N, C-alpha and C positions, 0 to 999 in steps of 0.2 A: 589654654582651651584648646582641647582635643577636637578638629574637625574630621566628622566623618561624611566625604563626598559622595557616600551610596544613600545617606538620606536625601528625602525630598522634604525641603524647608518651606516654611511660608512666615510672613511678618507683615505690619503695616509699613507701606514705603512713604507714608505721609505723617506729619505730625498728628500727635494723639488729640483728640477734641473733636466737637462737632464743626462741620463745615459743608460745603456745598459738595464736594468730590472727596473720596478717600479711595487710596489705591493699596490694594493687597497683592503682594508679590508671593509668586510660588516658583521655587528653583530646585532643580535637581533631574535625576534621571526618570522620575514618575510625573513629572511637573504635568505633561499634557494628558497622562490618563488621570490622574487625580482630579485638576481643572475640569475635565471632561465629565468627570462622575457628579459633579456639582451643577452643571451648567446644561442650558436647554438643545446645546447645539455641541456636537463632537468637535473636539479641535485638533483631532490626530491628523487630518489632511488640510488642515490650514496652511497656507505658506508663512515663512518667517516673515517678521514685519509685517503684520497683517491684522486687522481689527474685525470683529464679530461681535455684534449686539445680540443679546439673548437675556435668558433670566437665571437665577441664582437659586437652585431650589433643593430644599431639604425635604427629601422624600415627596410629598405631594404639595407640601407649602411651598409657596414662592417667598423667598427672603428679600428679593431686589431685582431690578433690572439694571443689567450692567453691560458694560463694553470689555471684550475679552481682548487684550493685545497679545500676541505669540510672538515669542521670540526664539527661534530654532539656534542650538549650540551648533557649531561655537561661535556663531555670529550673533552673541549677546553680551551683555555687561560680566557675567561671570563666565562665559563660555559654555554655559550647560543651557538645555531647554528649560525657558521661562515664559510664563504666563502673567501678566497683570490685569486683577480685575478692576477697573474703575467703576466705583458704585457709588451709591449716596452717603452724604458723609455723616449720617446718624450713627451715633456712640453704639445704639442697638445693633444697625446692620453690621458695622465693622466688627464688633465681637461676637456676632452669631456667624459671619462667615468665617473667620477665624478657628471658631471651634468646630465648625462643620469641616472644615479642612483637614483639623487636626483627628477628628473621629475617622475621616476617610484614610487617614495614613501619613499626613504630613506631622513634622516637627518643628515647633517654634523656632525661629531663628535667634541665634545669641548675638549679643552685641556684636557689629561690625562682620559678621560670618558673610554676607553677600560680598564684601569687598575682599575679606579673605579668599575666598573662591576665586575670586577675579585675578587675585595675585597668585594663587596656587595653580591656576589654569593658564598661566602666561600670559592673560589679557592685558596686564600692568605690572611692573616693578614696584618696588615697595616704596620708594619715594613719591610714584605717581598714585598709590593708594592712599599715603597719609596726605597728599593734596586733597583728596575728596573731603577729608574730614576739614581742613583749612578752608575749603571753598565752602562749605556748608555753614562754617561759623566765621566768616568774614562780614566785616561792617563796615568797611570803608573801601573805596576805590584801589587805593594801593595794596591792601590786603587780598581783595579780589583779583586784580592783575597778577599778582604773583601766585596766588593759588593755581589761577588757570594756568599760566606758564609752567609751573612744575607739574601739573596734572597732563598736560600737552607734551611732557618727556622733554622739557629744555633742560632741565637741570639733570636728568637723568643721561642725557646725549654727552653733556660736559664730562660727568663721572666716567661714563663708558668709553670715551674717547681717550682720556688718562689712562684709564687701564690697560686698554687694547695696546697703546704704545709702550707702557711698562712691561706688559705680558712678552711681548716679543725679546724685550732684552732679558727679562727674568728667565725665559727658556734656553736663552743661549750661556747666562751664568750657570743655570742648573746643569747644563750638557757639560760645561767643565770641571764639575765635580766628577762626572765618570771617567775623565782623563786626567786626574789629579797627578799621577803618576808621571804622565808625558809633559807636565808642566806646559799646556798650550791655553791661549785665550781665545775664545769664539768672540766673546762681546767687546766690540771696540771702546775701550774705556774713555777717550775723549767724548765720543757721542754719547755714552751712557750719562756721564757728568751732565752735558749739556742738557739731556733729556729731563734728567733730575731736578737739574735748576728751573726749567721750565715747568716742570710739573710742581715743583715747591711753590713757585709763584702764584700758579693757579689755584692751589689748594689754600694758600695764605690768602689771596683775594677773596674765595669764597668764604672762608671762617672769619675773616673780619667784616664781613658783610653782615653777620648776625647781629650785629648791635644795631644796625637799620632795620632789617629783617624782623627783629624781636619787638621794636617799637612799633613798626608797621601794624605787626600782628595783634601784639595785646595791647598797644596804647603807650604813650609816652607818660611815665610817671612824674605827676606833679605834686610835691608836699607843701601844704600850706601850714606855716610854722609862726610861731611868736607867742608872746607872753599873755596869758590869760586877758579876756576882755577887749582884745584888738580887732575883733571883727571876723575871725577866720570862718567861724560857720555862716555867717551873714554873705561872705564873699562866695563861698562855696555854693550858698543857695542861689545866690544872683548869676553865677556863671551857668548853674546847672538850669535857671530858670523854674526851680521848685523848690518848695521847702524840704530839703532833704535832711539838713541837719537841725537840730535844736539849739534855737537861739534865747540867750538870757542874759540879764544883767548881773547874774550872780557869776562870780569868777568859779572857773573850773568845773563849769556845766559839761564841757566834753571830756568825757573819762577814757574814751576808746578812738581810735581811728575810725572815720567815716569816708567810704570809695565811694565814686560815681565816675561813670564817663560821660563826656561831649566830643563831638565832632567839630573841629575848626578846619575850614579849607580843606576838606578831604584828609584831615590828619585827628587820629583818635587821643585824646588825651585822658588818662586817669588821674582824676583829681583825688586828694587824700587829705582830709579835714583831720588836724591832730589836736590832742591835749594841749593845752596851754602850758608853756615851760615856765616854771618858777619852782623855788624851794618850797617843799611839802611836806608834813607829817601823814599827810593821807595815803593810807597803802594803796586803795585803789586807784587814786590820783597819780601816786607815784610811778605805779604800773602803766598808766596811760602815757606818763611823759617819757618813760623808757620806750615805747612803743613808737613814740613821736621820732625819738633819735633812730630807732630801726629804720623807720620809712624815710628819715633824711637821707640816711646812708644809701638807701636804694633809689631814691629819687634821681631823673635826670634833670629835672628844674627844681629850684627852691625858692619859694614865694616868701619873704618875712614881712610879716605885717606890724607895723609899727604906728602907734600915735605921736606925731612930732610934737603935739602940744604936752604930753604926760611924759613923753622920754627923751631926755636929753640927747644930744648927737653923740657926745663920748660915750654914753650907755649903749646907744646902737651899734657904735665901734666895737665895744666889747662883746656885743651878743653876735655880731658877725663873725668875729673871728672864733667864737665857740662855734658857729655854725660851719664854718670853713672847716675846723679840727674835725667836727663828725660827719661831714659829707663825703662823698664819694669823688675822686678825682675826676676831672672832666664835666663835672655838673654845672649847671648854670645858677647864679644867684639873682634874683631880683629883689629889691627892698621896694615895699609898697606902703607908702605914707597913706594911712587910711584915716577916715573921719573928716575929710576936706569939705564935708556940706555943713560945718560949723559955720556961723555967721564970721564973715571977715577973715577966715582962713586963708592963708597965702604961706607958699613954702619956695624957698630958693632951692629948688632941684638940681642946679647945677653945681650949687655949693656941696650939698650932700653928696652927689655923685663923685665929686673931686675928693671929698675925703674919705668915703667910704670904698671907692674904686670898683663900684659895681653900679648897675642901671639903677635909678631912683625914680619911681612914677607916683605923682600924687592922685588919690583915686578917692571914691566914696564907694564902699560897698552896698552902703544904704540905698543912695539915688543911681546909683549906676554909672556917675561920673569917672571918665578915666578907662571905663573897663573895655571899650572896643580897642584903646590903645593898648592895653595889655594883651586882649587877644592877638594883636598883630605882633607884639613881643613874644608871646608864646610860641607862634608859629616858626619865627625867625630864629628862637633857640631849639627848636624840636631837635634839631640835627637831621630831620627827614628831606632829604633831596628828591628830587623829581628823578624817576627811572628809565632810562630809555627802553625802546621796546625790546622784547627778547633779553633785556638783561636779567640775570640770575642773582636772586638775593637770598641767602638762606634764613628761612624763618623758624626752624624746627631745632629745638634744642638738642633731640639725638644726632642730628646731622653735623651740627656744631661740634659735639664730643668727639664723632667720627672723623671729621677734618682735623680737628686738634691733633688726634693720635696719629692721624696720617701725616701730618705736617711734621711732628717729631721724629717719625720713623724715616721719611724722606730725606730729613736732615743727616739722618745717620749715614744714610746712602752717601750722600754728599760728601760728608765727613770722612767716611771709609775710602770713597774713590781718591779724594784728595791726600790721603795718608797712605795710600796704594796697599790698602787689606786683600787679603785673598778672597776668592771667589766664596768660599764656603760662609764666611762673616757677610759678605755683600748680600748673598741669596737671603739671609735670615732678615734682614733689613727691608728687603724687596718684597719679600713675602708679605712681612707684617703691613706695609703700605698697602699691597693690592688687598689685604683683609680687611682693613678699615675703609678702605674705598668702597668694596664689595658690599660690606655693612650697610651702606646708605641706599644702593638699589636692590639689595636682597639677593645677590649672587652668593654673598655668605652669609645665613641666618642660623638661628637657632630657635627653638619652639618657644621658649621664654620671652624671646625678644619679639616673635609675632604676637605671642598672647598679650605681651604689656601695649602693643600698638593697637591691635584691632578691639581689644577689650573696652576702649575708650570711645568707638563709634557708637552712634545709636543704634538701637535692634534692628532697624529696616534698612540699613545702610551696611 
């Protein structure tokens, strides 16, 4: 996406659809001029961060009564002159105002263009710009807190501090290259080794926090597995408190995975109802079972449903071994003995737990018995801990990848210092570390990287 900052752009800053209020944002060098051309009052002399009530006119025709908010650059979100019309939320009014502005000389903004202009004008760095998208998409308290921390520059400060420390030594190592024939050392090797070790520790801590951050942002994946007719779809519906999945006595009803989210104690869980696992010659059902295996490998928590009155404990042991073989390392497995609503149903869960080596919970997905205890177990198995105020947790895959590469390159610096390699080889790895850290905040960027990031934003952001 090529951004021409000489254009004046406009777009809805509120969600599409009818509502009480809609906000139309105008930004760029002619923002005050073009906004004034459709408004009943001139905005040229209006101070920044001020509001004026007036009429939006298309010639003699009044489109709406609106409030114009004026933000003068560089003290605006984008760093450019900006006007925001707060008008009534009629779909007709929204489109009429936008069409009028385009006719007067505005260009419709592209996805993320306002935020990209804010980044290009130095109003925020790249990680802060990405945090805006995370904040808009946040659905839990934990995700909101991390997005706010990143948007306010907490993550950026940590990365900038690491780069600044390393840049000082990098300059000394680079200086040595100019005096290679004299064989002098300007950079104190023991101090550089100490600094590289410190940086490596911080980078690894941030990188390793991604597992927690990804779960905070996208939800903890929970796969509901088992043989056909064990009550998987009934359980999903009960946990979501809605009829999300089709329930039938016919084996093999679920042919594909069904997913939905629910929040428990501030933690977002992504439940995945899967096809019943069994031997089958049905091509479609077999594809669904293959997808069940794939989801099991991705899930952090695996719920294995069984009917203790139709499935012997020895058979459940075999099923669990298959489940362990296909699941990711570190995932938690819970066995749910379902259909405990049957008359006279009893189960020695302690015996089952001892034999299977995983927690066993007796439930009834039909009546809801045992589901409160299941919810508590899900929260305890989620791996999401409470975070301290100001703690940086990495939630962005791009940041994780950059930190992974930075960790590898700083390890090369440490290895080189330990082995006494010359400054020219050290300089290569130090430059690589600086580059990967700079990718996070945008000190180092490429057009295709920016296009990839901002194109995922909504139009008015």
